[in-house]
Backbone as CSV, one residue per row, in Angstrom:
resi,resn,N_x,N_y,N_z,CA_x,CA_y,CA_z,C_x,C_y,C_z
1,MET,120.439,100.924,154.482,121.392,100.326,155.423,122.776,100.921,155.169
2,ASN,123.396,101.529,156.229,124.722,102.123,156.054,125.812,101.051,156.226
3,ILE,127.072,101.490,156.075,128.190,100.549,156.115,128.282,99.848,157.465
4,ARG,128.120,100.611,158.559,128.185,99.987,159.891,127.125,98.907,160.040
5,GLU,125.916,99.188,159.610,124.831,98.220,159.735,125.094,96.984,158.880
6,GLU,125.715,97.172,157.714,126.076,96.028,156.881,127.103,95.137,157.585
7,MET,128.093,95.778,158.242,129.107,95.001,158.972,128.497,94.295,160.167
8,GLU,127.576,94.944,160.860,126.916,94.303,162.000,126.096,93.092,161.541
9,LYS,125.452,93.225,160.392,124.676,92.106,159.829,125.612,90.957,159.441
10,MET,126.756,91.308,158.850,127.718,90.296,158.435,128.289,89.554,159.647
11,GLU,128.553,90.271,160.749,129.047,89.627,161.974,128.067,88.553,162.437
12,LYS,126.783,88.872,162.423,125.760,87.925,162.868,125.754,86.659,162.007
13,GLU,126.076,86.810,160.736,126.040,85.686,159.807,127.307,84.832,159.869
14,ILE,128.442,85.475,160.152,129.732,84.801,160.031,130.314,84.344,161.368
15,LEU,130.188,85.164,162.394,130.868,84.887,163.654,130.255,83.702,164.400
16,SER,131.062,83.132,165.282,130.617,82.028,166.134,129.446,82.468,167.009
17,PRO,128.552,81.537,167.360,127.451,81.892,168.267,127.953,82.313,169.647
18,PHE,129.221,82.034,169.940,129.784,82.421,171.233,130.531,83.754,171.163
19,ALA,130.621,84.333,169.955,131.308,85.614,169.794,130.429,86.747,170.299
20,CYS,131.065,87.891,170.556,130.335,89.084,170.979,130.162,89.989,169.763
21,CYS,128.985,90.027,169.197,128.723,90.859,168.030,128.561,92.322,168.433
22,SER,128.962,93.193,167.551,128.927,94.632,167.846,127.520,95.114,168.178
23,VAL,126.531,94.592,167.465,125.160,95.046,167.668,124.624,94.636,169.044
24,ASP,125.268,93.645,169.671,124.824,93.168,170.981,125.582,93.828,172.139
25,SER,126.431,94.805,171.837,127.196,95.475,172.887,126.278,96.111,173.925
26,LEU,126.732,96.104,175.166,125.986,96.754,176.249,126.146,98.266,176.207
27,GLY,126.962,98.754,175.280,127.071,100.188,175.085,128.075,100.872,175.993
28,ARG,127.946,102.179,176.071,128.863,103.020,176.832,128.153,103.631,178.030
29,ASP,128.922,104.084,179.003,128.319,104.764,180.148,127.598,106.028,179.705
30,LEU,128.212,106.760,178.756,127.589,107.960,178.198,127.157,107.644,176.767
31,PRO,125.874,107.509,176.516,125.398,107.154,175.179,125.869,108.159,174.121
32,GLU,126.209,107.634,172.934,126.656,108.465,171.826,125.910,108.075,170.563
33,GLU,125.853,108.997,169.620,125.267,108.688,168.335,126.181,107.712,167.591
34,GLU,125.594,106.701,166.970,126.374,105.685,166.277,127.070,106.268,165.045
35,ASP,128.228,105.718,164.709,128.949,106.105,163.504,128.318,105.397,162.310
36,ASP,128.333,106.019,161.140,127.714,105.381,159.977,128.645,104.405,159.266
37,ILE,129.952,104.397,159.656,130.923,103.510,159.016,131.474,102.476,159.983
38,ARG,131.877,102.903,161.167,132.555,102.013,162.109,131.608,101.453,163.156
39,THR,131.845,100.204,163.537,131.095,99.608,164.641,131.596,100.178,165.960
40,ILE,130.900,99.890,167.040,131.275,100.418,168.350,132.670,99.961,168.762
41,PHE,133.029,98.711,168.453,134.344,98.196,168.848,135.459,98.762,167.971
42,GLN,135.145,99.039,166.706,136.136,99.682,165.839,136.428,101.094,166.320
43,ARG,135.419,101.798,166.780,135.620,103.154,167.322,136.459,103.100,168.605
44,ASP,136.207,102.096,169.440,137.001,101.938,170.661,138.469,101.717,170.324
45,ARG,138.715,100.831,169.348,140.097,100.570,168.927,140.773,101.852,168.472
46,ASP,140.078,102.641,167.669,140.659,103.877,167.149,140.924,104.885,168.262
47,ARG,140.039,104.969,169.236,140.238,105.898,170.361,141.476,105.524,171.168
48,ILE,141.662,104.235,171.367,142.838,103.778,172.107,144.110,104.088,171.323
49,LEU,144.097,103.814,170.023,145.274,104.053,169.191,145.674,105.528,169.180
50,HIS,144.713,106.416,169.259,144.994,107.848,169.182,145.160,108.498,170.549
51,SER,145.114,107.709,171.618,145.238,108.274,172.963,146.695,108.573,173.303
52,LYS,146.895,109.532,174.189,148.241,109.856,174.657,148.840,108.685,175.424
53,ALA,148.009,107.978,176.175,148.501,106.855,176.974,149.085,105.764,176.083
54,PHE,148.485,105.548,174.905,149.009,104.531,173.993,150.362,104.957,173.432
55,ARG,150.494,106.218,173.069,151.765,106.706,172.515,152.893,106.587,173.523
56,ARG,152.583,106.753,174.800,153.631,106.693,175.819,154.188,105.284,176.020
57,LEU,153.476,104.277,175.550,153.930,102.901,175.751,155.282,102.626,175.099
58,LYS,155.607,103.365,174.032,156.869,103.080,173.344,158.079,103.478,174.177
59,HIS,157.883,104.314,175.185,158.986,104.746,176.032,158.904,104.126,177.427
60,LYS,158.189,102.999,177.543,158.074,102.328,178.832,158.699,100.946,178.759
61,THR,159.502,100.628,179.778,160.184,99.338,179.861,159.180,98.203,179.965
62,GLN,159.500,97.072,179.340,158.713,95.863,179.528,159.254,95.065,180.714
63,VAL,160.498,94.594,180.636,161.097,93.834,181.741,162.456,94.393,182.117
64,PHE,163.352,94.518,181.134,164.719,94.935,181.416,164.818,96.461,181.486
65,ILE,165.430,96.964,182.551,165.524,98.395,182.781,166.651,98.995,181.952
66,GLN,166.301,99.894,181.045,167.249,100.637,180.222,168.361,99.742,179.651
67,PRO,167.998,98.708,178.897,169.024,97.843,178.314,169.727,98.543,177.156
68,GLU,170.963,98.162,176.913,171.676,98.691,175.760,171.339,97.835,174.547
69,GLY,170.866,98.471,173.494,170.456,97.736,172.302,169.072,98.166,171.864
70,ASP,168.804,97.986,170.575,167.553,98.473,170.001,166.470,97.411,169.877
71,HIS,166.752,96.168,170.243,165.836,95.094,169.909,165.088,94.513,171.107
72,TYR,165.226,95.111,172.272,164.484,94.633,173.434,163.048,95.159,173.402
73,ARG,162.143,94.389,173.966,160.731,94.778,173.941,160.456,95.976,174.850
74,THR,159.522,96.789,174.409,158.953,97.849,175.235,157.491,97.489,175.475
75,ARG,156.810,98.306,176.254,155.378,98.068,176.453,154.621,98.129,175.127
76,LEU,155.063,98.987,174.223,154.372,99.121,172.947,154.549,97.872,172.088
77,THR,155.786,97.381,171.953,155.988,96.195,171.127,155.318,94.980,171.762
78,HIS,155.318,94.917,173.090,154.593,93.835,173.769,153.112,93.900,173.426
79,THR,152.537,95.097,173.480,151.122,95.275,173.177,150.793,94.836,171.762
80,LEU,151.655,95.175,170.812,151.423,94.788,169.418,151.526,93.280,169.244
81,GLU,152.448,92.638,169.966,152.569,91.183,169.882,151.341,90.506,170.493
82,VAL,150.853,91.042,171.602,149.633,90.499,172.208,148.466,90.624,171.233
83,SER,148.370,91.772,170.573,147.289,91.994,169.611,147.352,90.983,168.472
84,GLN,148.546,90.728,167.967,148.692,89.781,166.856,148.285,88.368,167.272
85,ILE,148.740,87.925,168.446,148.411,86.585,168.931,146.917,86.467,169.208
86,ALA,146.353,87.482,169.864,144.930,87.452,170.209,144.057,87.441,168.957
87,ARG,144.444,88.203,167.944,143.662,88.224,166.705,143.770,86.892,165.965
88,SER,144.930,86.242,166.037,145.068,84.918,165.423,144.113,83.926,166.067
89,ILE,144.027,83.985,167.393,143.112,83.099,168.117,141.668,83.442,167.763
90,ALA,141.349,84.738,167.756,139.977,85.175,167.469,139.547,84.787,166.063
91,LYS,140.418,84.967,165.097,140.068,84.626,163.708,139.803,83.126,163.568
92,ALA,140.665,82.307,164.166,140.502,80.851,164.051,139.215,80.372,164.710
93,LEU,138.798,81.054,165.778,137.598,80.653,166.508,136.356,81.430,166.067
94,ARG,136.506,82.274,165.048,135.424,83.107,164.517,134.835,84.023,165.592
95,LEU,135.730,84.635,166.362,135.323,85.630,167.347,135.402,87.022,166.722
96,ASN,135.011,88.027,167.466,135.008,89.402,166.966,136.424,89.975,167.036
97,GLU,137.077,90.083,165.892,138.463,90.568,165.858,138.584,92.027,166.290
98,ASP,137.583,92.842,165.971,137.646,94.264,166.340,137.619,94.427,167.855
99,LEU,136.743,93.693,168.521,136.692,93.736,169.980,137.990,93.201,170.569
100,THR,138.478,92.103,170.023,139.732,91.513,170.495,140.882,92.495,170.366
101,GLU,140.976,93.159,169.216,142.067,94.110,168.985,141.971,95.299,169.920
102,ALA,140.777,95.818,170.137,140.611,96.963,171.035,141.070,96.621,172.451
103,ILE,140.678,95.446,172.934,141.096,95.027,174.282,142.603,94.861,174.343
104,ALA,143.163,94.210,173.320,144.608,93.958,173.311,145.400,95.265,173.288
105,LEU,144.998,96.198,172.459,145.727,97.469,172.363,145.597,98.291,173.633
106,GLY,144.515,98.093,174.376,144.312,98.888,175.590,144.721,98.204,176.875
107,HIS,145.165,96.935,176.795,145.331,96.165,178.039,146.468,96.666,178.925
108,ASP,147.451,97.362,178.369,148.570,97.841,179.180,148.579,99.352,179.367
109,LEU,147.508,100.027,178.976,147.467,101.474,179.189,147.538,101.769,180.686
110,GLY,148.354,102.747,181.052,148.435,103.128,182.451,149.485,102.405,183.249
111,HIS,150.237,101.504,182.626,151.291,100.830,183.373,152.373,101.822,183.766
112,THR,152.935,101.579,184.912,153.950,102.472,185.459,155.236,102.448,184.636
113,PRO,156.088,103.477,184.806,157.404,103.423,184.161,158.250,102.306,184.769
114,PHE,159.246,101.871,184.025,160.209,100.853,184.461,159.584,99.477,184.703
115,GLY,158.594,99.138,183.878,158.089,97.773,183.824,157.609,97.205,185.138
116,HIS,157.912,95.908,185.355,157.416,95.203,186.528,157.925,95.823,187.825
117,ALA,159.097,96.434,187.789,159.629,97.068,188.994,158.732,98.205,189.428
118,GLY,158.241,98.972,188.471,157.351,100.079,188.783,156.001,99.613,189.274
119,GLU,155.496,98.517,188.727,154.198,98.006,189.133,154.179,97.654,190.619
120,ARG,155.287,97.174,191.138,155.315,96.766,192.533,155.261,97.960,193.479
121,ALA,155.646,99.148,192.988,155.750,100.301,193.875,154.493,101.155,193.900
122,LEU,153.663,101.093,192.873,152.486,101.947,192.783,151.277,101.140,192.325
123,SER,150.095,101.543,192.833,148.871,100.940,192.318,148.552,101.572,190.962
124,ILE,147.830,100.827,190.128,147.567,101.282,188.768,146.064,101.462,188.540
125,ARG,145.689,102.587,187.970,144.303,102.826,187.588,144.239,102.924,186.072
126,ILE,143.185,102.392,185.466,143.073,102.390,184.016,143.115,103.809,183.475
127,VAL,143.986,104.008,182.519,144.227,105.358,181.993,143.017,105.922,181.274
128,GLU,142.131,105.067,180.885,140.922,105.551,180.218,140.245,106.652,181.028
129,ILE,140.282,106.565,182.334,139.627,107.537,183.192,140.318,108.889,183.112
130,LEU,141.607,108.880,182.799,142.402,110.103,182.859,142.509,110.830,181.525
131,GLU,142.197,110.163,180.438,142.312,110.822,179.140,141.302,111.967,179.019
132,LYS,141.670,112.979,178.254,140.792,114.120,177.962,140.342,114.830,179.233
133,ASN,141.335,115.112,180.103,141.074,115.868,181.337,139.944,115.272,182.180
134,GLY,139.996,113.954,182.332,139.033,113.310,183.220,137.763,112.859,182.545
135,ARG,137.555,113.222,181.285,136.339,112.776,180.586,136.466,111.330,180.146
136,GLY,137.701,110.878,179.957,137.935,109.494,179.559,137.607,109.250,178.096
137,LEU,137.822,108.016,177.672,137.585,107.638,176.280,136.170,107.126,176.049
138,ASN,135.406,106.948,177.128,134.028,106.462,177.030,133.961,105.175,176.209
139,LEU,134.800,104.205,176.576,134.851,102.935,175.865,133.627,102.083,176.180
140,SER,133.363,101.124,175.324,132.244,100.213,175.553,132.518,99.348,176.776
141,LYS,131.448,98.826,177.348,131.573,97.993,178.547,132.383,96.729,178.267
142,GLU,132.260,96.176,177.063,132.982,94.945,176.733,134.486,95.173,176.661
143,VAL,134.907,96.286,176.070,136.332,96.592,175.979,136.894,96.875,177.367
144,ARG,136.176,97.636,178.160,136.650,97.932,179.517,136.752,96.672,180.357
145,ASP,135.781,95.770,180.213,135.831,94.504,180.949,137.069,93.702,180.560
146,GLY,137.366,93.642,179.262,138.533,92.891,178.808,139.831,93.486,179.302
147,ILE,139.922,94.818,179.307,141.130,95.490,179.784,141.326,95.247,181.279
148,GLN,140.270,95.375,182.031,140.364,95.264,183.486,140.599,93.835,183.960
149,ASN,140.282,92.852,183.113,140.389,91.450,183.526,141.401,90.652,182.719
150,HIS,142.405,91.338,182.145,143.365,90.614,181.304,144.404,89.854,182.111
151,ARG,144.545,90.154,183.391,145.540,89.459,184.206,145.092,88.038,184.512
152,SER,146.025,87.232,185.022,145.743,85.816,185.283,144.576,85.624,186.236
153,SER,144.415,86.537,187.196,143.352,86.409,188.187,142.005,86.907,187.668
154,GLY,142.010,87.566,186.502,140.783,88.128,185.973,139.919,87.098,185.267
155,LYS,138.641,87.437,185.111,137.695,86.563,184.428,136.893,87.384,183.432
156,PRO,137.438,87.584,182.235,136.731,88.363,181.220,135.379,87.727,180.877
157,LYS,134.371,88.561,180.648,133.036,88.055,180.357,132.890,87.598,178.912
158,THR,133.719,88.138,178.013,133.630,87.760,176.604,134.766,86.808,176.233
159,LEU,134.529,86.001,175.214,135.591,85.121,174.729,136.724,85.936,174.116
160,GLU,136.390,87.105,173.574,137.413,87.980,173.027,138.357,88.459,174.138
161,GLY,137.802,88.778,175.297,138.633,89.156,176.437,139.480,87.992,176.922
162,GLN,138.915,86.786,176.871,139.670,85.601,177.266,140.816,85.343,176.287
163,ALA,140.598,85.631,175.001,141.653,85.455,173.997,142.829,86.380,174.303
164,VAL,142.539,87.617,174.701,143.599,88.564,175.043,144.323,88.111,176.312
165,ARG,143.577,87.582,177.259,144.186,87.107,178.512,145.209,86.003,178.225
166,PHE,144.863,85.042,177.374,145.814,83.991,176.999,146.960,84.568,176.175
167,ALA,146.633,85.458,175.240,147.661,86.037,174.370,148.693,86.809,175.179
168,ASP,148.259,87.502,176.219,149.180,88.264,177.066,150.172,87.344,177.755
169,LYS,149.684,86.231,178.299,150.570,85.287,178.980,151.532,84.623,178.004
170,ILE,151.018,84.245,176.838,151.865,83.599,175.826,152.934,84.565,175.333
171,ALA,152.533,85.807,175.068,153.461,86.790,174.508,154.571,87.137,175.479
172,TYR,154.207,87.508,176.711,155.275,87.998,177.606,156.224,86.889,178.019
173,LEU,155.723,85.653,178.140,156.637,84.564,178.482,157.640,84.334,177.351
174,ASN,157.149,84.259,176.135,158.030,83.945,175.014,158.969,85.085,174.663
175,HIS,158.492,86.331,174.700,159.439,87.387,174.353,160.399,87.699,175.500
176,ASP,160.009,87.389,176.729,160.957,87.559,177.834,162.079,86.528,177.744
177,VAL,161.729,85.298,177.321,162.759,84.290,177.084,163.692,84.768,175.975
178,ASP,163.113,85.276,174.904,163.905,85.766,173.771,164.815,86.910,174.193
179,ASP,164.287,87.864,174.960,165.100,88.990,175.425,166.177,88.530,176.401
180,GLY,165.850,87.533,177.226,166.843,87.001,178.161,168.018,86.365,177.440
181,ILE,167.724,85.639,176.371,168.790,85.040,175.561,169.607,86.135,174.887
182,ARG,168.914,87.150,174.343,169.601,88.257,173.674,170.517,89.004,174.652
183,ALA,170.086,89.093,175.903,170.868,89.802,176.909,172.037,88.981,177.440
184,GLY,172.123,87.707,177.027,173.216,86.862,177.477,173.031,86.313,178.877
185,LEU,171.788,86.350,179.390,171.530,85.844,180.734,171.516,84.317,180.764
186,PHE,171.154,83.698,179.653,171.160,82.242,179.522,171.104,81.903,178.034
187,ARG,171.379,80.666,177.703,171.284,80.195,176.331,170.027,79.348,176.166
188,GLU,169.567,79.240,174.958,168.381,78.433,174.666,168.521,77.034,175.262
189,GLU,169.701,76.454,175.148,169.928,75.091,175.621,169.876,74.980,177.147
190,GLU,169.944,76.121,177.846,169.908,76.103,179.306,168.493,76.143,179.865
191,LEU,167.501,76.364,179.011,166.117,76.270,179.472,165.841,74.823,179.882
192,PRO,165.031,74.603,180.918,164.763,73.237,181.377,164.278,72.326,180.248
193,ALA,164.914,71.188,180.134,164.632,70.265,179.032,163.186,69.780,179.036
194,GLU,162.604,69.605,180.238,161.237,69.078,180.298,160.221,70.033,179.667
195,TYR,160.478,71.341,179.783,159.565,72.314,179.187,159.795,72.438,177.682
196,ARG,161.048,72.397,177.271,161.350,72.492,175.838,160.788,71.287,175.085
197,LYS,160.825,70.132,175.721,160.344,68.914,175.062,158.857,69.016,174.743
198,VAL,158.090,69.646,175.625,156.643,69.761,175.428,156.280,70.990,174.594
199,LEU,156.893,72.130,174.914,156.504,73.397,174.288,157.230,73.690,172.987
200,GLY,158.454,73.211,172.839,159.209,73.481,171.626,160.629,73.907,171.930
201,PHE,161.484,73.761,170.946,162.911,74.019,171.135,163.358,75.381,170.621
202,THR,162.422,76.164,170.113,162.716,77.532,169.681,161.537,78.415,170.068
203,ALA,161.756,79.742,170.034,160.679,80.685,170.356,159.504,80.496,169.398
204,ARG,159.810,80.307,168.134,158.752,80.118,167.136,157.931,78.871,167.424
205,GLU,158.604,77.774,167.768,157.891,76.530,168.066,157.006,76.691,169.295
206,ARG,157.520,77.379,170.324,156.745,77.543,171.552,155.511,78.409,171.316
207,LEU,155.673,79.491,170.563,154.521,80.331,170.236,153.466,79.524,169.487
208,ASN,153.888,78.797,168.488,152.971,78.014,167.670,152.262,76.950,168.510
209,THR,153.017,76.292,169.377,152.437,75.239,170.216,151.350,75.787,171.132
210,LEU,151.628,76.901,171.798,150.684,77.461,172.771,149.448,78.055,172.097
211,ILE,149.655,78.742,170.988,148.514,79.330,170.271,147.597,78.228,169.745
212,ARG,148.178,77.197,169.147,147.384,76.082,168.615,146.653,75.351,169.740
213,SER,147.280,75.274,170.904,146.638,74.597,172.028,145.361,75.327,172.441
214,VAL,145.424,76.662,172.514,144.235,77.449,172.859,143.153,77.265,171.796
215,ILE,143.539,77.339,170.539,142.560,77.255,169.449,141.869,75.890,169.418
216,PHE,142.636,74.823,169.400,142.032,73.504,169.213,141.349,72.979,170.478
217,THR,141.730,73.506,171.642,141.047,73.113,172.874,139.742,73.874,173.052
218,SER,139.624,75.044,172.404,138.487,75.935,172.640,137.422,75.900,171.550
219,ARG,137.670,75.218,170.460,136.716,75.219,169.346,135.346,74.705,169.774
220,GLY,134.316,75.510,169.462,132.948,75.109,169.756,132.576,75.153,171.217
221,LYS,133.361,75.844,172.026,133.096,75.890,173.465,132.793,77.328,173.920
222,GLU,132.113,77.431,175.035,131.704,78.737,175.558,132.789,79.392,176.405
223,LYS,133.911,78.709,176.587,135.012,79.246,177.380,136.325,78.820,176.743
224,LEU,137.289,79.755,176.689,138.586,79.415,176.125,139.445,78.714,177.167
225,SER,140.239,77.764,176.707,141.118,77.029,177.611,142.316,76.509,176.830
226,MET,143.218,75.895,177.556,144.427,75.320,176.973,144.567,73.901,177.505
227,GLU,145.188,73.031,176.740,145.409,71.672,177.225,146.146,71.716,178.561
228,PRO,145.708,70.938,179.550,146.341,70.972,180.875,147.850,70.784,180.832
229,ILE,148.338,69.875,179.990,149.786,69.640,179.940,150.520,70.869,179.411
230,MET,149.903,71.605,178.485,150.520,72.810,177.947,150.532,73.924,178.987
231,GLU,149.412,74.096,179.668,149.343,75.140,180.688,150.305,74.839,181.832
232,GLU,150.410,73.559,182.198,151.321,73.161,183.273,152.766,73.473,182.910
233,ASN,153.156,73.183,181.682,154.527,73.444,181.255,154.785,74.933,181.038
234,MET,153.772,75.668,180.575,153.924,77.111,180.434,154.148,77.757,181.802
235,GLN,153.367,77.315,182.789,153.536,77.854,184.137,154.884,77.444,184.731
236,GLY,155.332,76.235,184.386,156.635,75.792,184.876,157.764,76.633,184.312
237,LEU,157.683,76.955,183.016,158.702,77.804,182.397,158.635,79.218,182.963
238,ARG,157.428,79.686,183.215,157.267,81.021,183.814,157.903,81.067,185.210
239,LYS,157.713,80.010,185.987,158.318,79.936,187.318,159.841,79.947,187.211
240,TRP,160.362,79.232,186.228,161.816,79.214,186.012,162.314,80.606,185.660
241,MET,161.539,81.334,184.846,161.922,82.699,184.478,161.916,83.616,185.699
242,PHE,160.962,83.448,186.585,160.929,84.263,187.803,162.178,84.019,188.642
243,GLN,162.569,82.775,188.743,163.720,82.432,189.577,165.043,82.871,188.951
244,ASN,165.108,82.870,187.625,166.379,83.119,186.955,166.492,84.461,186.258
245,VAL,165.365,85.134,186.035,165.407,86.413,185.316,164.654,87.511,186.052
246,TYR,163.378,87.301,186.321,162.546,88.370,186.845,162.982,88.879,188.212
247,THR,163.545,87.998,189.042,163.865,88.412,190.406,165.331,88.306,190.794
248,SER,166.150,87.615,189.990,167.509,87.382,190.485,168.609,87.563,189.452
249,SER,168.282,88.005,188.243,169.327,88.120,187.235,170.084,89.435,187.365
250,LYS,171.246,89.489,186.726,172.078,90.693,186.743,171.342,91.877,186.143
251,ALA,170.491,91.598,185.137,169.752,92.672,184.470,168.728,93.335,185.381
252,LYS,168.428,92.707,186.526,167.413,93.250,187.428,168.004,93.883,188.683
253,GLU,169.333,93.954,188.750,169.980,94.438,189.964,169.665,95.899,190.279
254,GLU,169.284,96.682,189.296,169.009,98.101,189.495,167.576,98.377,189.949
255,GLU,166.756,97.340,190.096,165.347,97.577,190.373,165.099,98.227,191.728
256,TRP,165.985,97.998,192.685,165.781,98.625,193.993,165.853,100.148,193.867
257,LYS,166.604,100.621,192.886,166.685,102.062,192.661,165.364,102.595,192.110
258,VAL,164.735,101.808,191.243,163.444,102.204,190.693,162.423,102.338,191.807
259,ASP,162.400,101.365,192.684,161.466,101.380,193.810,161.654,102.642,194.650
260,GLY,162.899,102.941,194.971,163.186,104.127,195.777,162.846,105.416,195.048
261,MET,163.135,105.465,193.752,162.870,106.663,192.966,161.371,106.960,192.900
262,LEU,160.562,105.940,192.646,159.126,106.150,192.545,158.520,106.562,193.886
263,LYS,159.010,105.983,194.964,158.489,106.343,196.278,158.853,107.783,196.644
264,LEU,160.067,108.204,196.280,160.457,109.591,196.542,159.623,110.561,195.723
265,LEU,159.387,110.226,194.454,158.548,111.087,193.621,157.120,111.143,194.155
266,PHE,156.626,110.017,194.637,155.276,109.978,195.199,155.180,110.926,196.393
267,SER,156.161,110.851,197.282,156.167,111.728,198.454,156.299,113.193,198.051
268,PHE,157.125,113.453,197.028,157.331,114.839,196.583,156.021,115.448,196.086
269,TYR,155.295,114.718,195.243,154.059,115.268,194.685,152.942,115.335,195.729
270,GLN,153.005,114.490,196.753,152.062,114.640,197.853,152.252,115.993,198.544
271,GLU,153.508,116.395,198.680,153.819,117.654,199.351,153.759,118.854,198.407
272,HIS,153.929,118.614,197.104,153.941,119.703,196.118,153.016,119.355,194.946
273,PRO,151.709,119.240,195.182,150.787,118.826,194.107,150.731,119.805,192.937
274,LEU,151.088,121.056,193.160,151.058,122.031,192.068,152.172,121.800,191.055
275,GLU,153.126,120.916,191.370,154.187,120.587,190.428,153.749,119.541,189.403
276,MET,152.560,118.953,189.606,152.054,117.982,188.639,151.614,118.698,187.370
277,ALA,151.462,117.935,186.280,151.009,118.505,185.016,149.608,119.096,185.166
278,GLU,149.274,120.016,184.288,148.027,120.771,184.396,146.790,119.885,184.459
279,GLU,146.736,118.845,183.629,145.546,118.007,183.594,145.313,117.278,184.914
280,TYR,146.392,116.970,185.634,146.248,116.290,186.920,145.891,117.286,188.025
281,ARG,146.377,118.506,187.909,145.951,119.557,188.849,144.457,119.823,188.664
282,PHE,144.005,119.776,187.423,142.579,119.963,187.130,141.749,118.855,187.771
283,LEU,142.201,117.614,187.634,141.480,116.486,188.232,141.437,116.599,189.750
284,LEU,142.542,117.049,190.339,142.599,117.218,191.791,141.622,118.297,192.242
285,LYS,141.626,119.412,191.537,140.718,120.512,191.884,139.264,120.094,191.720
286,LYS,138.987,119.383,190.630,137.623,118.912,190.382,137.157,117.976,191.487
287,GLY,138.053,117.065,191.917,137.706,116.133,192.983,137.483,116.839,194.311
288,GLU,138.303,117.848,194.576,138.146,118.617,195.815,136.827,119.374,195.823
289,GLU,136.452,119.907,194.676,135.190,120.657,194.588,133.990,119.739,194.733
290,ASP,134.107,118.510,194.205,133.003,117.549,194.353,132.806,117.152,195.812
291,GLY,133.921,117.039,196.542,133.852,116.723,197.955,133.341,115.336,198.267
292,LYS,133.416,114.412,197.312,132.889,113.057,197.512,133.934,112.082,198.031
293,GLU,135.177,112.521,198.103,136.259,111.618,198.497,137.141,112.292,199.531
294,ASP,137.664,111.498,200.448,138.580,112.017,201.451,139.745,112.727,200.752
295,PRO,140.053,113.983,201.129,141.095,114.753,200.430,142.442,114.035,200.356
296,LYS,142.827,113.336,201.425,144.113,112.618,201.430,144.095,111.470,200.422
297,LEU,143.004,110.699,200.401,142.898,109.584,199.449,142.827,110.099,198.020
298,LEU,142.129,111.204,197.830,142.037,111.809,196.503,143.413,112.213,196.001
299,LEU,144.189,112.884,196.844,145.532,113.311,196.451,146.421,112.120,196.149
300,ASP,146.377,111.108,196.995,147.200,109.913,196.765,146.865,109.266,195.423
301,ARG,145.571,109.195,195.097,145.149,108.556,193.854,145.604,109.356,192.636
302,ILE,145.457,110.680,192.697,145.860,111.517,191.566,147.379,111.473,191.372
303,VAL,148.130,111.481,192.478,149.588,111.402,192.379,150.005,110.071,191.763
304,ALA,149.370,108.979,192.205,149.681,107.662,191.640,149.353,107.625,190.149
305,ASP,148.234,108.216,189.776,147.866,108.284,188.362,148.908,109.053,187.556
306,TYR,149.362,110.160,188.105,150.328,110.999,187.396,151.646,110.253,187.171
307,ILE,152.151,109.629,188.221,153.432,108.922,188.104,153.299,107.701,187.206
308,SER,152.177,106.986,187.294,152.016,105.787,186.469,151.943,106.135,184.995
309,GLY,151.549,107.358,184.667,151.484,107.761,183.276,152.820,108.179,182.692
310,MET,153.835,108.346,183.518,155.135,108.807,183.042,155.855,107.737,182.224
311,THR,156.655,108.173,181.267,157.566,107.261,180.585,158.803,107.100,181.465
312,ASP,159.635,106.098,181.157,160.866,105.885,181.921,161.731,107.147,181.925
313,GLU,161.901,107.727,180.734,162.797,108.881,180.594,162.269,110.096,181.350
314,TYR,160.969,110.337,181.256,160.383,111.499,181.932,160.456,111.329,183.445
315,CYS,160.241,110.106,183.907,160.327,109.814,185.342,161.744,110.095,185.853
316,SER,162.751,109.622,185.114,164.142,109.871,185.506,164.454,111.363,185.476
317,HIS,163.941,112.062,184.466,164.169,113.507,184.341,163.612,114.252,185.545
318,LYS,162.385,113.901,185.944,161.775,114.577,187.089,162.509,114.260,188.383
319,PHE,162.977,113.034,188.516,163.750,112.685,189.716,165.026,113.510,189.780
320,MET,165.718,113.618,188.656,166.946,114.421,188.612,166.648,115.883,188.938
321,GLU,165.547,116.379,188.431,165.176,117.783,188.658,164.921,118.077,190.127
322,TYR,164.263,117.157,190.816,163.852,117.416,192.194,164.872,116.982,193.243
323,PHE,165.667,115.950,192.937,166.484,115.353,193.991,167.989,115.370,193.740
324,VAL,168.434,115.762,192.567,169.868,115.803,192.286,170.315,117.260,192.182
325,PRO,171.278,117.690,193.012,171.725,119.088,192.993,172.253,119.484,191.622
326,LYS,171.923,120.688,191.220,172.385,121.198,189.940,173.702,121.943,190.108
327,ALA,174.536,121.878,189.081,175.781,122.627,189.104,175.476,124.128,189.034
328,TRP,176.287,124.946,189.668,176.057,126.390,189.628,177.359,127.096,189.301
329,GLU,177.198,128.283,188.781,178.342,129.092,188.405,178.237,130.462,189.085
330,LYS,179.369,130.991,189.458,179.393,132.319,190.088,179.066,133.378,189.048
331,ASP,178.190,134.320,189.410,177.825,135.395,188.483,179.023,136.260,188.140
């Protein structure tokens, strides 16, 4: 029995009967020889960590566009916070931490530059498909399901995916409140009293309250949930944040520029597809040769993929290159 098989045996003995054990995975679309040390979910986690899409997260805005200061969240720090919260939930409920971590680390791959403003302007396709010149990361079905269903409207099939779904909502609400206070948009005392009374009077208290609610409401159950009063107040605070930060605060006044910039870049690459990076030109050529998709839809999808993979800085650089006149000097 090798190390991987020992870990798979240990999972069966230790994990909850509702957990997704590595040995029970539905596998990958393209079968691979098993590793002698790592389980399938550990390999997925490592592939995500070493992907180009994961590295780009550190240069992508979470909520506030190009804030001054070093302590605001990026997509990368958000992802790490989601992973920490999700693993805390998984450990307490005896779920598969490796599967949980892989889903959490991959849940934001492929997000557009400039945070939520960018998401509204372009559709997003999971970056897994685009890694390695279209070969993708060949992730397990369980990890892909968790990544694709991490949003509020999604329904992950595994409890590990459900843990990430809750962790994502808990993380972004609490760190957005923290960043809003840091940005001077409001003070802690200005948050609605009814929500603070239930959830807590500090960021630490609110995180602890929400995480504990998921854990103690979900113990011994086939589906993760949160106490209704906690979920109601979390949604109420989220609604308050939308009204006061996400859509109407001073820090968001520049978002209309992001929308215009992304749309102009989209139109530019539609007309000049050869200006895209080599790997995306390869995907376009491959799709054209296959002939299975309408050429216009194929081009639109590849262009959207290319722009969604850009970091904030690279996106701004390309916009300046294509649309801002350069200074010239007489010879």
